N, C-alpha and C positions, 0 to 999 in steps of 0.2 A: 894615402887616405888619412884625412884628418878627423879626429874625434873631438866633439864639442859637447858641452853641457848647456842645456836651455832651461830656463825657469819661466813657467807660464802660470797664469791665473785663470781659473774657470769658474763661472758662477752657474749654479744649478739649483733648480727648485724641485723639491720632493715633498710629497704628502704621505705621511705615515699615520696609521691608525694606532691610537693608544690601546693598551690592554682593556680599558673600560669600554671603548667603542667596539672592540672585537667581541667581548662578552655580550654587549647589548645587541649586536647583530645576530649572534647565535640564539639568544633568547627570543628575538623577534621571529626567527624561523620555527621555533617550537610551537606545536599545537597544544591544545588543552591538556591532554594526559601527560605530554612530555614536560610541560612547565610545572605541573603538579608533582611529578617525580623529582624534578630538579629542586623544587622548594623543600620537599621531604628529605632529599639528600643533604641539603644545606642545614636543615634542622638537626639532622643526625650528626653531622660533622662539626658544626660550629656551636659550641656551648653558649656563645654570646647571643645567639638568635633564639627567639622564643615567640610563642603565639599569644596574642591578646585574648585573655579569658573573658568572654562576655557572660555576665550573669544571666541565667535563664529567668524569664518573667513568669514562667509557669510554676516554678518551685520557689516560693517565697520562704522566708525564715520560719514562718509559723504554719507552713502548709504540711499536712500529714502525708508522708511518703512511705510509710511502712507497708510492705507487701503482706499478702495472706500467708506466705511461707514464713516470713519473719514472725508473724503473730503466733503461728503454730509452734515454732521453735521456742518462743518466749513462754508458752504454756508449760513446756517440758524442761526448760532450763532452770536448774536450781544451783545453789552454791556448791553442792557436793559433787556435781557432774561437771568436769572441765568442758570448755567450749569445743575443743578439738574432737571430743567424742561425738558431739551432736553435728559437727560440720564435716565429718570425715566422708570421703567419697565412697560410693557404693561398690567399689572394686578394689582389689589388692594391687600393690605396686608391681607384683610380678605378672599380673594379668596383662596380656597384650590386647591392645585395641587397634582397630583398623578403620581409618576414615574412608567412607565411600568415595570412589573416584569415577569420573566419567570414562567409559571405555573408549579407546582409540580404535574406531571402526575403519579408519582409512588405511588402505594398502597401496604401496607403490607398485610400479610395473615390475620391478625386480622381485618383490614378494609374491605377486600374483603368478608370475611365470615359474618361480622356484617351487611354489606349492603344486603347480601342475606337473612339474618335473618329477615330483615324488610319486606320481601315479604310474610312472614308467619303470620297467625293470631294466636297470642299467648297471654296468660295472662302476667301480669307484673312479676309474680313469675316464670313462664316458661321462659320468656325472660332473667331474671337475671341468671337463672340456665344455659341457653344456652350460655350466654356471659361468664360465669365462665368456662364452658367446653372449649370454644374457646380460652380463655386465658391460658389454660393448654396445648395447642398444641406447640410443638417446631417448629423450623424454617423449618423443613422438612415436617411438617403436621402430625406428630405422637402424639398420646395422651400420656402424661407422668404420669398421675395419674389414679387410678382406681375409679370406681363410688362410692364405700363406703367412700373412703377418701375425695372425693370432697363433698359428702353429709354432712359429719361431719364438714368440713371447712365452708361450706356455713351456716350451722346452728349455728356454733360457732361465726361467724362474723356478721351475720344478725339477729340471734335470731329466724328465721323462721324455723318451723319444715319441713325438707326436707328429703324425703325417697330416698333410693338407686334406687328404681324403677323410680322415677321422673328424676333422673340424667341419668339413662340408656335410658330413652325415649328421652331426649335431645341429648344424644350421637348418638342415631340412626338418629335423625334429622340432626345433623352436618355431618354425613357420607353420606347423600344424596346431599350435596352441592358440588359445583365446587371449585377447581379441584377434579376430581374423585380420591378417595383414602385417603382423609384427614379424620382424626379421628381414624385411625387404630392404634393398639397397637404394631404391629410388621410388618415386611416385608410381611409375608405370608398373613395376613389380608388385607394389603394395595393392594396387587396384586389381591386378590379375589374381593375387592370392585370395582376395575376397570374392571375385567372380567365380572362381573354380569351386568354392564351397557352396554356391547357390544351386538351387534346383535348375537343371539345364533346360530351360524353356527357350523358344526361339528368340525372344528379346535378349535373354542372357547370353546365348551363343553369339548373337550379333554384337553385343557389347564386348564380349571377350575378344572377338576378331578385331574390333575397332581398336581396343587398347593394345592388343598384341602386335598388330601389323600396321596400323595407321595412327599411332599415338601422336606423331608430330602434326599431322593434318588435323586431328581432333583437337589438340591443344591450341591450334591457331583458329579454331572454329570455322574452318572452311567446309561448311555443311554441304553445299552444292557439289563440290568436288568429291567429298567423302561419299555422298549418295551415288554419284556416278561410278566411282571405283568399286563400290560394294554391289552395285546393280540393284538397289532397292529404291522404293519411293519415299517421299517425305514422311508420311505417317508411320511407316515401319522404322525409319531412322529415329523418329521422335520417341517411339517406345524404347529403343535401345538407350537413348540419352537419359530417359527417366530412370533406367536401371543404374546407369553410371552415377547419376546424382545421388542415389541412395547410399553410395559407398563412402567410407570415412577415410579422408586423406591422411589423418593423423590418428591411427588406432591407439597409440599409447597415451594420447592426451586425455582420453576418457577415464583411464585408470588413475592418472596423476591428479586429476581434479577430484578432491575429496568433498562430498556434500557436507560433511560435518564442519570442514574448514570454511565453506561458503556461508554456513549459518552463523558461525562465530565471527566472521569478518564483517565488521560494521564501522560506521562513520560516527564520530562524536563531534557534533557541531561546536564551533567556537562562539557563534553569535545566534541570537534569536530575535526575530522581528514579528511583532504583533500589530495588526492593523485594525482600526475601528473607524470605519468610514474613511475620512481623509487624514486621520491621525495615525502616524507610524511611530511605534515605540521600539527602540533598539536596546537590547540587553547583552552584555558581555558575559558569556557563560564560563564559569570556572569554579573550582573548589579550592582556590587559594585562600588560606586563612589570613587574617590581619596579623602582620608581623611586628615585633617590637624587640628592643634590646632587653636581654635578661637582667633582672634587678641587680644582681651582684656585679654586673659589668658596666653599669651606668657611670657617667661622669660625676654625678653628684654624690656618689658614695665616697666616704673618706678613705683615701688611699694612704697607707703608711709610707713614710719616707724610706726609699730603698737604701738599705745599709749594706746588707750582705749581697753576695753574688746571687744567691737563691731569690732574694727579694727583688733584685733587678730583673732577673729572668721572668719572675712571676708578673711583675709590672709590665714588662715588654709583651708577654703573652696576652695579658688582658687587653692592652691597647691594640695589639694586632688583630685579635679576634673581634673586638668591638668595631674596628674600622672595616673589617671584612663584612661584618653583619650589616653595617650601615650602607656600605656600597651595594650589597645584594638587595637590600630593601629599596634602595634608590633605583636599581635596574628593573626590579619587578614593577615598581610604580611607573617608570618610564615606558615599559612595555605595554602595560595595561592602557595607559593614556594614549599611546601611539595607535594601538589596535582600535580603540574606540573612535579616535578621530578619523582614521582611515575608513573605517566602516561607515561612519556618519557621512563622510563625503560621498561614498558609493551610494548610500541610500538617497542622498540629496540629488545625485545625477540620475539615478535609476528609479525614481519615485513612481513613475507610471507602471513599471514592472511589478512593484510590490503592492500597489494600491488597486490597479485596474484588472489584474487577472493572472499575473505571473506567466506570460507567454513570451517565448524567445523573440518573437517579432516586435515586442514592446521594448526590448533592450536598446538603448541609445548607443551611438558610437562613443567609446570612452577609452582613453589610453592613460598610461601612467602620468603623463604630463598634466592631464586634467585634474587628477587627484592632487598632484604636487602644487598646482595653482591654488587649490582650496586650503590645503593643510600646511603648505610651506615646507614639507619634508622633501628630502632628496629622493630621486627615483629608485635608488638601491634600497632605501628604507621602506618604501611602499611595496617594492617587489618582494622583500623578505616578509613584510607584514601580511601579505595576501597569499603567499606560497603555502599550499597544503591546508588552507583554512576553509571552513564551510559555514554556511548560515542556514538556520532552520526557520522555515516559515509555516504558515498554516496549510500549505499545499505540498510541501516537500522540503528536501535538503539540497542546497545548491553550492557548488564550489565558487569561491570568489573569482577565480579566473574566468568564469563564464561571463562576467559582466565587462571584461576588457575585450574590446574589438575595435579594429581600426576602421577608418572611413575608406571606401574604395577610391574616392578622389577627394581632393581638398574642398571642392565646392558641393559635395554630396553629403547630406546628413543621414543617409540610410545606413543602418548597421549591417555588418556582415552576416549576422544571424538571420535577418530578413531575406537577404540575397541567397544565402545557403538554403533556407527553407523553400524559396521559390525554385532554386535549382534542383533540389531534391524532388519537388513535385513534378517538374518538367521531365526528369529522368524516369520517374515512376510511371508516367503516362505516355512515354514514347513507344513507338512501334519496335518491339524487340527484334523483329526480323530485319529492320533497318534502323538501328539506333542512331541518335543524333550526335553529330560531331561537335567539337568544342565551338567551332564557328557558328553552327546552327543553334547551339544552346545560347551563345552570346546574342544572336539575333532574336531568339525567342524571349530572352530576359529583357532585351531592349524594348520589345513590344509591351512588356509589363512595367516599363518605367525604370528599369535598372540598366543604365548605360555603362557597361564595364567591358574591358578588353578581353580578348580570347585567352591570353595567358592568365588573367585573373580568374576566368572561368575554370581553366585547367587546375589552378591552385586550389580553388574551393572544391572542385570535384574530387581531387586527391584527398583533401581533408575530410570529406564525407565518406571516403572509402570506395568510391566508384572507379572502375578501370576505364580505359579509353573505349571509344565506341566499338571498335572491332572486338574487344573482349566482352562487351555487354551483349553481343549478338546472340540470339537464341533462335532455335529452329521452330 
């Protein structure tokens, strides 16, 4: 076997992003509050970056700005009394002050069940087992571990001999707590736990029998077969179905959702659009101040010739911070300009939506390439500039992603929003005992002028959150 050495040349093209481009892409992805925090962080970190101070027109040099409190202090201020005696706070330094805080009224599922556990008389060992069982519940209230595994883990971590029967006893205790249905291992058991707490009327008893013995047939919505097996008529079965629909398949979810968090969770728009007849005014909303280079870091300042090592380091520090500040100011300016140009292009293409009534059926087909053809930006730049951004109008706040929708076919200028609205209307008015299949929905949409394929109907139906026809069937 011979060994040989070969020398070959290979030509390769690679595209790499500069650090400036990477920072620019990250800043494009930021929304209003995030970019404001970034600017404030740079103001705190870089001494060469400063804010342009705009003189207020309200307070001129000769304008009287003395308050009533200042006038009262001036009446009592004499040369014999030092100023700190008049301006001293009304409390001593040793006095503790407490700022009022908003109470946290939200409780997790673990807190709720633990507080109920305190109402039972249990030994320390039983309480530890019960807390371990509660800790193995997921956010929906379902038990994620079996009793034998939990008994083994408790004994391995604590060294206490715990049997499976003891764990099962605490699981049964947890299942008696509120909300009803917690501690179940699957949906069927969760529904049964809730049904057994209800007043045992004939519909509740029939619903319990359905869930306990015919859950698979019920989940497939084979109502005719279910009525035949139970020996009941359709009205009686319908009453039992009403009872089952009142049950909560995720009992732990209602505890995890804190109303206080829902009230504080809000959207801050990045753009505002005002319309006056046919005139559309676009405003970029932000609280970014006008930035400049701090006076002592400017180029026109006389810089001494660096002689010592300390002087050279100081000169290098000044130059480095000044360059960083200029680069950041440039990035902020580029971001603002890019966002405004992209939103201006969206307003230009979706003018009917903003002027004529802001209805989704007025949204034209628009993709990233349409914005790129107007602005000249790359598709990735447009995608970053619109991600997580919102626009405020006189009728509401809308995400920018709402305006992007593809054409069903190349020769069709109908937006997907109009087709999905028509599809939603068709499903809402269908016969629930015989729901329409995707083929029937496609034929019905074709009668309305929307000629799309069956698989496109299935895609839009899934996007709207509707299941297949068999699962939409109702008794």
